[in-house]
TORKOL-4160 file (C-alpha; in steps of 0.2 Angstrom, whole numbers, padded with zeros to 4 digits, m for minus):
378
<pt num="1" X="0623" Y="0383" Z="0273"/>
<pt num="2" X="0617" Y="0401" Z="0278"/>
<pt num="3" X="0620" Y="0412" Z="0264"/>
<pt num="4" X="0631" Y="0428" Z="0263"/>
<pt num="5" X="0612" Y="0439" Z="0263"/>
<pt num="6" X="0605" Y="0429" Z="0276"/>
<pt num="7" X="0621" Y="0432" Z="0286"/>
<pt num="8" X="0622" Y="0450" Z="0285"/>
<pt num="9" X="0604" Y="0449" Z="0289"/>
<pt num="10" X="0610" Y="0440" Z="0305"/>
<pt num="11" X="0624" Y="0453" Z="0310"/>
<pt num="12" X="0612" Y="0465" Z="0309"/>
<pt num="13" X="0600" Y="0459" Z="0322"/>
<pt num="14" X="0591" Y="0446" Z="0314"/>
<pt num="15" X="0577" Y="0440" Z="0299"/>
<pt num="16" X="0568" Y="0458" Z="0293"/>
<pt num="17" X="0549" Y="0452" Z="0304"/>
<pt num="18" X="0535" Y="0460" Z="0289"/>
<pt num="19" X="0529" Y="0475" Z="0290"/>
<pt num="20" X="0514" Y="0480" Z="0302"/>
<pt num="21" X="0500" Y="0488" Z="0293"/>
<pt num="22" X="0499" Y="0501" Z="0303"/>
<pt num="23" X="0481" Y="0505" Z="0294"/>
<pt num="24" X="0473" Y="0490" Z="0297"/>
<pt num="25" X="0479" Y="0491" Z="0314"/>
<pt num="26" X="0468" Y="0507" Z="0317"/>
<pt num="27" X="0454" Y="0499" Z="0309"/>
<pt num="28" X="0452" Y="0486" Z="0321"/>
<pt num="29" X="0457" Y="0499" Z="0336"/>
<pt num="30" X="0442" Y="0511" Z="0331"/>
<pt num="31" X="0431" Y="0497" Z="0329"/>
<pt num="32" X="0435" Y="0492" Z="0346"/>
<pt num="33" X="0432" Y="0507" Z="0350"/>
<pt num="34" X="0414" Y="0510" Z="0343"/>
<pt num="35" X="0410" Y="0490" Z="0354"/>
<pt num="36" X="0418" Y="0498" Z="0371"/>
<pt num="37" X="0405" Y="0515" Z="0368"/>
<pt num="38" X="0391" Y="0505" Z="0365"/>
<pt num="39" X="0395" Y="0492" Z="0378"/>
<pt num="40" X="0398" Y="0508" Z="0391"/>
<pt num="41" X="0380" Y="0513" Z="0387"/>
<pt num="42" X="0372" Y="0497" Z="0389"/>
<pt num="43" X="0382" Y="0495" Z="0408"/>
<pt num="44" X="0373" Y="0513" Z="0414"/>
<pt num="45" X="0356" Y="0505" Z="0404"/>
<pt num="46" X="0358" Y="0494" Z="0418"/>
<pt num="47" X="0362" Y="0502" Z="0431"/>
<pt num="48" X="0348" Y="0514" Z="0432"/>
<pt num="49" X="0335" Y="0501" Z="0429"/>
<pt num="50" X="0344" Y="0494" Z="0445"/>
<pt num="51" X="0342" Y="0510" Z="0457"/>
<pt num="52" X="0335" Y="0529" Z="0453"/>
<pt num="53" X="0326" Y="0527" Z="0436"/>
<pt num="54" X="0313" Y="0512" Z="0451"/>
<pt num="55" X="0315" Y="0526" Z="0462"/>
<pt num="56" X="0311" Y="0543" Z="0459"/>
<pt num="57" X="0310" Y="0549" Z="0474"/>
<pt num="58" X="0327" Y="0542" Z="0478"/>
<pt num="59" X="0345" Y="0548" Z="0480"/>
<pt num="60" X="0362" Y="0544" Z="0472"/>
<pt num="61" X="0368" Y="0537" Z="0490"/>
<pt num="62" X="0354" Y="0530" Z="0492"/>
<pt num="63" X="0359" Y="0515" Z="0479"/>
<pt num="64" X="0378" Y="0517" Z="0481"/>
<pt num="65" X="0387" Y="0500" Z="0490"/>
<pt num="66" X="0404" Y="0500" Z="0491"/>
<pt num="67" X="0403" Y="0481" Z="0492"/>
<pt num="68" X="0397" Y="0477" Z="0473"/>
<pt num="69" X="0411" Y="0489" Z="0472"/>
<pt num="70" X="0424" Y="0484" Z="0480"/>
<pt num="71" X="0418" Y="0465" Z="0474"/>
<pt num="72" X="0419" Y="0471" Z="0455"/>
<pt num="73" X="0436" Y="0477" Z="0457"/>
<pt num="74" X="0441" Y="0464" Z="0463"/>
<pt num="75" X="0435" Y="0451" Z="0451"/>
<pt num="76" X="0446" Y="0466" Z="0438"/>
<pt num="77" X="0460" Y="0461" Z="0445"/>
<pt num="78" X="0459" Y="0442" Z="0446"/>
<pt num="79" X="0453" Y="0442" Z="0427"/>
<pt num="80" X="0465" Y="0456" Z="0422"/>
<pt num="81" X="0481" Y="0449" Z="0410"/>
<pt num="82" X="0489" Y="0462" Z="0405"/>
<pt num="83" X="0497" Y="0474" Z="0398"/>
<pt num="84" X="0487" Y="0484" Z="0406"/>
<pt num="85" X="0494" Y="0488" Z="0429"/>
<pt num="86" X="0481" Y="0483" Z="0439"/>
<pt num="87" X="0484" Y="0501" Z="0447"/>
<pt num="88" X="0477" Y="0507" Z="0430"/>
<pt num="89" X="0463" Y="0495" Z="0428"/>
<pt num="90" X="0458" Y="0498" Z="0448"/>
<pt num="91" X="0455" Y="0517" Z="0439"/>
<pt num="92" X="0447" Y="0513" Z="0422"/>
<pt num="93" X="0436" Y="0500" Z="0430"/>
<pt num="94" X="0433" Y="0514" Z="0447"/>
<pt num="95" X="0428" Y="0530" Z="0433"/>
<pt num="96" X="0417" Y="0520" Z="0424"/>
<pt num="97" X="0404" Y="0514" Z="0439"/>
<pt num="98" X="0406" Y="0531" Z="0446"/>
<pt num="99" X="0400" Y="0539" Z="0428"/>
<pt num="100" X="0384" Y="0526" Z="0431"/>
<pt num="101" X="0383" Y="0528" Z="0446"/>
<pt num="102" X="0380" Y="0550" Z="0444"/>
<pt num="103" X="0366" Y="0549" Z="0428"/>
<pt num="104" X="0354" Y="0556" Z="0440"/>
<pt num="105" X="0366" Y="0564" Z="0451"/>
<pt num="106" X="0384" Y="0560" Z="0461"/>
<pt num="107" X="0390" Y="0559" Z="0476"/>
<pt num="108" X="0394" Y="0573" Z="0484"/>
<pt num="109" X="0408" Y="0570" Z="0494"/>
<pt num="110" X="0418" Y="0583" Z="0509"/>
<pt num="111" X="0435" Y="0580" Z="0511"/>
<pt num="112" X="0445" Y="0591" Z="0523"/>
<pt num="113" X="0451" Y="0602" Z="0507"/>
<pt num="114" X="0456" Y="0616" Z="0500"/>
<pt num="115" X="0461" Y="0607" Z="0483"/>
<pt num="116" X="0475" Y="0605" Z="0478"/>
<pt num="117" X="0475" Y="0590" Z="0492"/>
<pt num="118" X="0480" Y="0573" Z="0496"/>
<pt num="119" X="0463" Y="0570" Z="0503"/>
<pt num="120" X="0456" Y="0576" Z="0488"/>
<pt num="121" X="0468" Y="0560" Z="0481"/>
<pt num="122" X="0459" Y="0549" Z="0489"/>
<pt num="123" X="0442" Y="0558" Z="0487"/>
<pt num="124" X="0443" Y="0551" Z="0466"/>
<pt num="125" X="0449" Y="0535" Z="0469"/>
<pt num="126" X="0438" Y="0530" Z="0480"/>
<pt num="127" X="0424" Y="0536" Z="0468"/>
<pt num="128" X="0431" Y="0544" Z="0453"/>
<pt num="129" X="0429" Y="0558" Z="0447"/>
<pt num="130" X="0410" Y="0558" Z="0443"/>
<pt num="131" X="0408" Y="0566" Z="0460"/>
<pt num="132" X="0405" Y="0583" Z="0467"/>
<pt num="133" X="0421" Y="0586" Z="0481"/>
<pt num="134" X="0416" Y="0598" Z="0492"/>
<pt num="135" X="0428" Y="0607" Z="0499"/>
<pt num="136" X="0432" Y="0607" Z="0518"/>
<pt num="137" X="0445" Y="0618" Z="0529"/>
<pt num="138" X="0445" Y="0608" Z="0546"/>
<pt num="139" X="0441" Y="0590" Z="0551"/>
<pt num="140" X="0428" Y="0592" Z="0562"/>
<pt num="141" X="0419" Y="0605" Z="0546"/>
<pt num="142" X="0421" Y="0587" Z="0536"/>
<pt num="143" X="0410" Y="0577" Z="0552"/>
<pt num="144" X="0399" Y="0591" Z="0554"/>
<pt num="145" X="0395" Y="0593" Z="0535"/>
<pt num="146" X="0391" Y="0572" Z="0532"/>
<pt num="147" X="0381" Y="0571" Z="0551"/>
<pt num="148" X="0371" Y="0586" Z="0543"/>
<pt num="149" X="0366" Y="0576" Z="0526"/>
<pt num="150" X="0374" Y="0591" Z="0515"/>
<pt num="151" X="0386" Y="0577" Z="0512"/>
<pt num="152" X="0383" Y="0560" Z="0507"/>
<pt num="153" X="0401" Y="0555" Z="0514"/>
<pt num="154" X="0416" Y="0563" Z="0518"/>
<pt num="155" X="0436" Y="0558" Z="0515"/>
<pt num="156" X="0445" Y="0562" Z="0533"/>
<pt num="157" X="0464" Y="0555" Z="0535"/>
<pt num="158" X="0467" Y="0543" Z="0550"/>
<pt num="159" X="0486" Y="0536" Z="0546"/>
<pt num="160" X="0503" Y="0541" Z="0540"/>
<pt num="161" X="0515" Y="0525" Z="0536"/>
<pt num="162" X="0529" Y="0537" Z="0542"/>
<pt num="163" X="0522" Y="0547" Z="0554"/>
<pt num="164" X="0506" Y="0539" Z="0564"/>
<pt num="165" X="0488" Y="0543" Z="0568"/>
<pt num="166" X="0479" Y="0558" Z="0565"/>
<pt num="167" X="0473" Y="0559" Z="0581"/>
<pt num="168" X="0460" Y="0571" Z="0575"/>
<pt num="169" X="0451" Y="0562" Z="0566"/>
<pt num="170" X="0448" Y="0548" Z="0578"/>
<pt num="171" X="0443" Y="0560" Z="0591"/>
<pt num="172" X="0429" Y="0564" Z="0582"/>
<pt num="173" X="0424" Y="0547" Z="0582"/>
<pt num="174" X="0421" Y="0548" Z="0602"/>
<pt num="175" X="0405" Y="0561" Z="0599"/>
<pt num="176" X="0402" Y="0556" Z="0581"/>
<pt num="177" X="0385" Y="0547" Z="0576"/>
<pt num="178" X="0397" Y="0544" Z="0561"/>
<pt num="179" X="0401" Y="0526" Z="0554"/>
<pt num="180" X="0415" Y="0521" Z="0544"/>
<pt num="181" X="0408" Y="0514" Z="0525"/>
<pt num="182" X="0426" Y="0512" Z="0520"/>
<pt num="183" X="0448" Y="0515" Z="0523"/>
<pt num="184" X="0458" Y="0524" Z="0502"/>
<pt num="185" X="0476" Y="0518" Z="0505"/>
<pt num="186" X="0485" Y="0532" Z="0494"/>
<pt num="187" X="0504" Y="0532" Z="0490"/>
<pt num="188" X="0510" Y="0548" Z="0493"/>
<pt num="189" X="0522" Y="0557" Z="0485"/>
<pt num="190" X="0532" Y="0574" Z="0491"/>
<pt num="191" X="0538" Y="0586" Z="0480"/>
<pt num="192" X="0546" Y="0605" Z="0483"/>
<pt num="193" X="0537" Y="0616" Z="0472"/>
<pt num="194" X="0539" Y="0638" Z="0473"/>
<pt num="195" X="0538" Y="0651" Z="0460"/>
<pt num="196" X="0558" Y="0652" Z="0462"/>
<pt num="197" X="0572" Y="0643" Z="0447"/>
<pt num="198" X="0586" Y="0633" Z="0461"/>
<pt num="199" X="0585" Y="0630" Z="0476"/>
<pt num="200" X="0595" Y="0644" Z="0481"/>
<pt num="201" X="0583" Y="0656" Z="0480"/>
<pt num="202" X="0571" Y="0646" Z="0494"/>
<pt num="203" X="0567" Y="0657" Z="0509"/>
<pt num="204" X="0556" Y="0647" Z="0520"/>
<pt num="205" X="0545" Y="0632" Z="0515"/>
<pt num="206" X="0526" Y="0630" Z="0521"/>
<pt num="207" X="0519" Y="0613" Z="0520"/>
<pt num="208" X="0505" Y="0607" Z="0533"/>
<pt num="209" X="0518" Y="0595" Z="0549"/>
<pt num="210" X="0516" Y="0580" Z="0541"/>
<pt num="211" X="0523" Y="0583" Z="0524"/>
<pt num="212" X="0539" Y="0594" Z="0536"/>
<pt num="213" X="0541" Y="0578" Z="0542"/>
<pt num="214" X="0538" Y="0566" Z="0530"/>
<pt num="215" X="0552" Y="0575" Z="0522"/>
<pt num="216" X="0564" Y="0579" Z="0535"/>
<pt num="217" X="0579" Y="0569" Z="0531"/>
<pt num="218" X="0579" Y="0579" Z="0513"/>
<pt num="219" X="0574" Y="0596" Z="0522"/>
<pt num="220" X="0589" Y="0595" Z="0535"/>
<pt num="221" X="0601" Y="0589" Z="0520"/>
<pt num="222" X="0597" Y="0596" Z="0506"/>
<pt num="223" X="0589" Y="0611" Z="0515"/>
<pt num="224" X="0596" Y="0613" Z="0535"/>
<pt num="225" X="0596" Y="0634" Z="0535"/>
<pt num="226" X="0576" Y="0637" Z="0528"/>
<pt num="227" X="0564" Y="0638" Z="0538"/>
<pt num="228" X="0550" Y="0627" Z="0540"/>
<pt num="229" X="0533" Y="0638" Z="0545"/>
<pt num="230" X="0516" Y="0623" Z="0550"/>
<pt num="231" X="0502" Y="0627" Z="0538"/>
<pt num="232" X="0483" Y="0619" Z="0541"/>
<pt num="233" X="0486" Y="0612" Z="0522"/>
<pt num="234" X="0498" Y="0606" Z="0508"/>
<pt num="235" X="0487" Y="0619" Z="0496"/>
<pt num="236" X="0489" Y="0630" Z="0511"/>
<pt num="237" X="0507" Y="0630" Z="0508"/>
<pt num="238" X="0507" Y="0630" Z="0488"/>
<pt num="239" X="0494" Y="0647" Z="0489"/>
<pt num="240" X="0507" Y="0655" Z="0501"/>
<pt num="241" X="0524" Y="0649" Z="0487"/>
<pt num="242" X="0517" Y="0654" Z="0475"/>
<pt num="243" X="0511" Y="0675" Z="0482"/>
<pt num="244" X="0526" Y="0678" Z="0494"/>
<pt num="245" X="0543" Y="0679" Z="0488"/>
<pt num="246" X="0556" Y="0669" Z="0495"/>
<pt num="247" X="0542" Y="0656" Z="0497"/>
<pt num="248" X="0541" Y="0635" Z="0494"/>
<pt num="249" X="0533" Y="0625" Z="0497"/>
<pt num="250" X="0530" Y="0604" Z="0498"/>
<pt num="251" X="0512" Y="0595" Z="0492"/>
<pt num="252" X="0507" Y="0586" Z="0480"/>
<pt num="253" X="0511" Y="0584" Z="0463"/>
<pt num="254" X="0493" Y="0591" Z="0458"/>
<pt num="255" X="0497" Y="0607" Z="0471"/>
<pt num="256" X="0509" Y="0615" Z="0456"/>
<pt num="257" X="0496" Y="0614" Z="0444"/>
<pt num="258" X="0482" Y="0621" Z="0453"/>
<pt num="259" X="0489" Y="0634" Z="0461"/>
<pt num="260" X="0505" Y="0639" Z="0445"/>
<pt num="261" X="0521" Y="0634" Z="0452"/>
<pt num="262" X="0536" Y="0624" Z="0446"/>
<pt num="263" X="0543" Y="0611" Z="0454"/>
<pt num="264" X="0560" Y="0612" Z="0458"/>
<pt num="265" X="0563" Y="0595" Z="0468"/>
<pt num="266" X="0551" Y="0578" Z="0466"/>
<pt num="267" X="0546" Y="0566" Z="0478"/>
<pt num="268" X="0560" Y="0571" Z="0490"/>
<pt num="269" X="0548" Y="0560" Z="0504"/>
<pt num="270" X="0561" Y="0552" Z="0517"/>
<pt num="271" X="0553" Y="0535" Z="0513"/>
<pt num="272" X="0549" Y="0525" Z="0500"/>
<pt num="273" X="0535" Y="0516" Z="0506"/>
<pt num="274" X="0528" Y="0531" Z="0510"/>
<pt num="275" X="0509" Y="0528" Z="0513"/>
<pt num="276" X="0495" Y="0538" Z="0522"/>
<pt num="277" X="0475" Y="0529" Z="0525"/>
<pt num="278" X="0461" Y="0539" Z="0523"/>
<pt num="279" X="0444" Y="0534" Z="0530"/>
<pt num="280" X="0426" Y="0536" Z="0521"/>
<pt num="281" X="0413" Y="0543" Z="0531"/>
<pt num="282" X="0395" Y="0540" Z="0532"/>
<pt num="283" X="0380" Y="0537" Z="0540"/>
<pt num="284" X="0375" Y="0517" Z="0534"/>
<pt num="285" X="0379" Y="0501" Z="0537"/>
<pt num="286" X="0385" Y="0489" Z="0523"/>
<pt num="287" X="0382" Y="0473" Z="0520"/>
<pt num="288" X="0400" Y="0459" Z="0520"/>
<pt num="289" X="0410" Y="0461" Z="0503"/>
<pt num="290" X="0420" Y="0444" Z="0508"/>
<pt num="291" X="0436" Y="0457" Z="0510"/>
<pt num="292" X="0434" Y="0467" Z="0523"/>
<pt num="293" X="0439" Y="0477" Z="0540"/>
<pt num="294" X="0431" Y="0482" Z="0558"/>
<pt num="295" X="0432" Y="0495" Z="0567"/>
<pt num="296" X="0429" Y="0496" Z="0586"/>
<pt num="297" X="0426" Y="0510" Z="0600"/>
<pt num="298" X="0430" Y="0500" Z="0618"/>
<pt num="299" X="0434" Y="0505" Z="0635"/>
<pt num="300" X="0439" Y="0493" Z="0650"/>
<pt num="301" X="0431" Y="0506" Z="0664"/>
<pt num="302" X="0446" Y="0504" Z="0673"/>
<pt num="303" X="0461" Y="0506" Z="0661"/>
<pt num="304" X="0473" Y="0504" Z="0679"/>
<pt num="305" X="0468" Y="0489" Z="0683"/>
<pt num="306" X="0479" Y="0471" Z="0681"/>
<pt num="307" X="0474" Y="0464" Z="0665"/>
<pt num="308" X="0463" Y="0475" Z="0658"/>
<pt num="309" X="0467" Y="0476" Z="0641"/>
<pt num="310" X="0470" Y="0458" Z="0641"/>
<pt num="311" X="0454" Y="0454" Z="0644"/>
<pt num="312" X="0445" Y="0465" Z="0630"/>
<pt num="313" X="0457" Y="0455" Z="0616"/>
<pt num="314" X="0456" Y="0441" Z="0623"/>
<pt num="315" X="0438" Y="0440" Z="0616"/>
<pt num="316" X="0446" Y="0442" Z="0599"/>
<pt num="317" X="0461" Y="0428" Z="0602"/>
<pt num="318" X="0451" Y="0411" Z="0606"/>
<pt num="319" X="0440" Y="0415" Z="0592"/>
<pt num="320" X="0458" Y="0419" Z="0581"/>
<pt num="321" X="0451" Y="0437" Z="0574"/>
<pt num="322" X="0466" Y="0446" Z="0569"/>
<pt num="323" X="0470" Y="0463" Z="0575"/>
<pt num="324" X="0479" Y="0472" Z="0564"/>
<pt num="325" X="0478" Y="0488" Z="0573"/>
<pt num="326" X="0478" Y="0495" Z="0593"/>
<pt num="327" X="0477" Y="0515" Z="0599"/>
<pt num="328" X="0473" Y="0523" Z="0614"/>
<pt num="329" X="0467" Y="0540" Z="0618"/>
<pt num="330" X="0461" Y="0550" Z="0630"/>
<pt num="331" X="0440" Y="0545" Z="0634"/>
<pt num="332" X="0437" Y="0562" Z="0636"/>
<pt num="333" X="0426" Y="0558" Z="0652"/>
<pt num="334" X="0437" Y="0559" Z="0665"/>
<pt num="335" X="0458" Y="0564" Z="0666"/>
<pt num="336" X="0467" Y="0546" Z="0665"/>
<pt num="337" X="0455" Y="0538" Z="0658"/>
<pt num="338" X="0457" Y="0530" Z="0641"/>
<pt num="339" X="0445" Y="0521" Z="0626"/>
<pt num="340" X="0454" Y="0510" Z="0614"/>
<pt num="341" X="0451" Y="0511" Z="0591"/>
<pt num="342" X="0458" Y="0494" Z="0591"/>
<pt num="343" X="0455" Y="0487" Z="0569"/>
<pt num="344" X="0450" Y="0469" Z="0564"/>
<pt num="345" X="0451" Y="0459" Z="0549"/>
<pt num="346" X="0435" Y="0455" Z="0545"/>
<pt num="347" X="0414" Y="0460" Z="0545"/>
<pt num="348" X="0403" Y="0461" Z="0560"/>
<pt num="349" X="0392" Y="0450" Z="0552"/>
<pt num="350" X="0402" Y="0436" Z="0551"/>
<pt num="351" X="0400" Y="0421" Z="0563"/>
<pt num="352" X="0417" Y="0422" Z="0571"/>
<pt num="353" X="0419" Y="0441" Z="0570"/>
<pt num="354" X="0401" Y="0439" Z="0579"/>
<pt num="355" X="0405" Y="0428" Z="0591"/>
<pt num="356" X="0422" Y="0439" Z="0596"/>
<pt num="357" X="0410" Y="0455" Z="0599"/>
<pt num="358" X="0394" Y="0447" Z="0610"/>
<pt num="359" X="0412" Y="0442" Z="0620"/>
<pt num="360" X="0418" Y="0456" Z="0618"/>
<pt num="361" X="0404" Y="0468" Z="0626"/>
<pt num="362" X="0399" Y="0461" Z="0638"/>
<pt num="363" X="0418" Y="0466" Z="0644"/>
<pt num="364" X="0422" Y="0482" Z="0639"/>
<pt num="365" X="0413" Y="0496" Z="0650"/>
<pt num="366" X="0411" Y="0506" Z="0634"/>
<pt num="367" X="0409" Y="0496" Z="0617"/>
<pt num="368" X="0404" Y="0502" Z="0600"/>
<pt num="369" X="0405" Y="0498" Z="0583"/>
<pt num="370" X="0412" Y="0511" Z="0572"/>
<pt num="371" X="0410" Y="0501" Z="0553"/>
<pt num="372" X="0413" Y="0486" Z="0545"/>
<pt num="373" X="0421" Y="0491" Z="0528"/>
<pt num="374" X="0429" Y="0483" Z="0514"/>
<pt num="375" X="0448" Y="0481" Z="0516"/>
<pt num="376" X="0458" Y="0494" Z="0505"/>
<pt num="377" X="0463" Y="0491" Z="0487"/>
<pt num="378" X="0479" Y="0495" Z="0481"/>
């Protein structure tokens, strides 16, 4: 039989739990912090041994291995049992590897600037915050900086899940010797920001044309009469919103912090899965990571010939290679002549992929492997 006192406890929500000893928990947390600190320094010392400390004339880029980093991150995800989310685990391990690599000198990574852009966020997601991020005004400038050796790598946008391909990036590969060394997928949230306190005072909106397009339905519904001005970058729009009366901007949340703006409305993008894919460009080739993609630049010579594209793709199909993306662009060799950019699953050194590429090279009038690189993680 349940006593009256226990019955009252049950009505209040159950048996009282023993009090938590906060002092003991905090002491244990302090002990864990000491152990973590010691292990982090030990990891950094081992990183020195496998890298620059053995090569007095070496540079950080010589010891950067994206395939190895991808393996480390995937292993961390597999063993993650929580309560930390996968995204948090990835961010923590990325920053640890970034700090260890930068002990002698940080990687120099050029990106489509200025500060506060989504491309800068992609740099930090891929390389961590221990890099030297170099903001440049155009995609062409990013390519040139890496080609000249002034930057170790570059990060440029290639496509958005809502608005499609960034053709300026594709076209640079027609004339650049650089390789694709990696890819980054970034979930894109768009924020309306300005110095005004309400939407009624917004006279014009400045943003990159891609961001305006990604928020077209929201803007049509909530600010249909407001002028929309396409500018060179979201950060440029935020700068104008800071300096011009009545101007608001559509930009990432980080831009509001950089330019001292108030967020008027958060997450105004039309699609909840709005994502932009970025490419990491550099001068090196890297070994397989186990989960890779390869990007090809090919041409059939006469694209108006019957079955020209089929003849190229047959090389992939008969070797059971999955094609994840294909884009055509003018070749710039003569009018109405086109080249194809093709993404496939696998690394160029994989046996089946290598066989397919050998056959494809034989059939194509133009053939180049732009790069094999680890597939984006989350």
